[in-house]
Steps between C-alpha positions, in 0.01 A plus 500: 500500500166540321246658733121494511461164326132424444349175376143521377244256375455510123182479297654203323521146637849396613648852500627747761578867436811643667631855528762681710685830532798584281839418650769756422780353287305184412532369147299180551265349757490130590165357614468187712185302582416266784183291499572311823589741785708818514702334778599204279832623357522210255163579343603837353538477120592769250209565264609813312750774430373838386613858449156631598351561847199282437449146380226240452594151617296229325471124520424503874279247678147635544318544831826519695707770668830581330795700641741720305819696556714721275864607495671766292825448312691802381801724548541394866455128434211297643268660754351312793162340432193718543245434769275210401159573347222248445169460323233242437493384138176431309 
């Protein structure tokens, strides 16, 4: 499971900057976004897949809080989801 997920406000409108710690054995990370509530299971939507431990999510609604979570996929299959991180978006 990816640890230390951070979501930070970006200098650019409609963007959030994410980063997390490397997960041993991971070959790809899946990022999900939720613009409603972290408790609304149906509101989580995949927004990216990346091989890096940081990502900029764009196209987000401004002046709102957005929640994110990440999972690793690798030699041991899919990890559990990370803890949820959130940020306000410009």
